N, C-alpha and C positions, 0 to 999 in steps of 0.2 A: 386440533387446529383446523379451522375452516379452509376450504380450498383457496389457494393463493390466487389473487386476481390479476397480477401482472404476468407478463409472458417471458421475461428474460431477467437474469440476475447478473450483475457485474460487481465483482469484489476487488477492493484493494487487498493486498496481502499483508505487508508489514504493519503491525499495530491493529489490524482489522481481523484477519483470520489467524495470523501467526503472532505468537507472543514473543516478538523478536526485537522490539525497539530498544530493550535493555542491552542487546548485543551492540547496536549502533552507538548507544551512549558510551559504552566501554571502549569501542573502537575509537570514537572521538577523543576520549580521555587519553588513551594510550598513544594514539597517533600524534596528538599535540604535545604530550608529555615528552616524547622522544625529541621534540624540537624545543623543549624548555618553555612551553606555553601552557596556560590553563585554558579550558574551554569557555569562551565567552557565553554569557547567559542566553543570548539570542541566536547562537550559531546553529544549534540543532533545529530550531524552528525555521531558520532561513533555508536550510538545505533539505528539509524533510520532504518537500513536494518535488524536488529536482531528481532527475536521473543522474547516474554516475558522472557522465561527461560534463554536464552543467554544474554539478556540485564541485567537481574537481577544478573547473575553471574559476568558479567563485572563490574557492578556498585558496587557490594559488594567488589570485588577485588581492584577496582580503589580507593575507598574511605575507605576501611578497616572497613566497617560496621559490627557490630556483628550479624545483622539480617541474617536469612537464605534467599537464593534466593526465596524460596516459600513465605516467609513473605513479601518480597518486591513486588512480583507479586500481592499478595492479596491486599496490600496497594494501588498499582497503579490502580488496577481494581476498587476498591471502590471509588477512587478519580475521575475516569473518567466515571463511570457508568451512572450517571444522565445526564451528558453532551451528551453522545452518545444516550441515550434513548429518549431525548427530545429536545436537542438544536443543535446538529451538523446537518448542512444542506448540500445539494448537490452543487457541483460547477456548473457554468452556462452551460446549454445545455446538462447536463448529462442524464436526463430522456428522453429527446427527441432523443438523440443519441442511447440510449439503445433500445428505441422503433423502431428506424430505422433498427437496426441490427435484431431485432426479426421479423420485417416485411419482411426482406430479407432471413429469415431462417438461420441466422448465430448463432451457439451456443455460449454461453457466460460463461466464468469462472472467478472467482476471485482468485487471488494469492496474499496473504496478510501476512504481519508480525503481523497482529492484532489477537485478540482473539474473538472467536465466541460469548462469553458472552456479548461483547460490540458491535461488528459490526452487528450481526443479528437483535437486536432491532432497531438499527439505520437504517438499510436498510428497515425494515418493516415500521418504522415511516415515512420514506421518500418515501414509496410506490414503491420501486424498487426491493425488495427481490425476487419476482417471476420471474424477468427477467433472473436470474442466473440458469444455468444448473448444475454448480459444484462450490465447494469451496475448496481451498487448503490453509493451513497455513504453515508457515516455521517450526512449531513444528512437522509437519508430514514428513518432508524430512531431509536428512542428513546434507545438507549445506544451508547457508543463501543466501540472494538475490544477492550476488556477483557471484553466480554460477547458472547454468541452472536448477538445480534440481526441484525447485518449479514450474517453467513454463513447464517443461517436464511432471510433474505429472498432471498439469492442462490440458495440451493438450491431455494426455492419457484419462482423465476422460470425455472429450467432444468428443473424437474419431476423432481428427484432427491432422495431422502430423505437427511438429514444423514449417516446411517451409511454411505451409499454414495458420499459425496463426499470428495475430498481437498482440503484447504485449504493453500495455499502462502503463507507469511508470513515476513517478516524481523524482526518485533518479537515480543518475549516476550509482550506483552499480547495480541497477535493470536492467537498460538499458544494461549494460555490460554483466551481467549474461545471459539475454535473447538473446542478439546478439551472445554470445559464443555458445548458444544452437541451432543456426540456425533460430531463430525467426525473423520476422519483428518487428521493434521497433518504437514506437511513444513516444516522450518525452513531458511531460506536465509541464508547469510552475507552481510552487508553491512558495509562499513567504518564506516558511521555508527551501527551498532548492535552492533559487535563486542564491546563491553563486556558485552552480554547473552548472548554466544554460549554460555557454559557453562550458563546457565539455559535457553536454547533447547534445547540438546542433551539436557538432562535431561527436558524437558517434551514435545518433539515426538516423534512416532512415527518420523520419519526426518529426517536433516539432510543437506544438500548444500552444497558451496561454490559451485557453479553448475550450470546445467541440462545441461551436457555430460555430467555424471555419470549422467544418466538416459537418455542416447541409446545 
């Protein structure tokens, strides 16, 4: 592969680097089943770009649950903790691609809707935690992934201008938010967001099915 031209890399985690979206599909199913509800067709897509607090508030309001948002977040974390710590794996080519970036001296940041209690053990279990120079979650910024905020914060932490960064995302909202901030964008195919694939293909600068295509 030729020398990479951009100077910083910003990665979403769930559905981009981590093959984890199936975990959240099952959490949604089990969580709502306990309340005698089926998962609405649009629910996963609605909350995918949200952080835990925002998703919990949305869920409480949508279904009228008596639980506080904090109670919902705690329940979701407990349901997903074991899967993240021991069972969630990397998508094809991820570790090799991160190694390639580090060999070329390119700083790497994660920009995620996830929670550090879950993704940190997962990254360590899959032996890629040390590749990252910075982590930013949507809980740390004002707006969600439909806006540039999280990517701008990530770029600042690795000391690279947005125009010199490539953002890797599996959600159309993330691609749109990064593009609006002046970032380069690469769309990643994921089973849980495949209904957005045509939109991602039209919006992103580059699209790949997995990271082996970049090796």
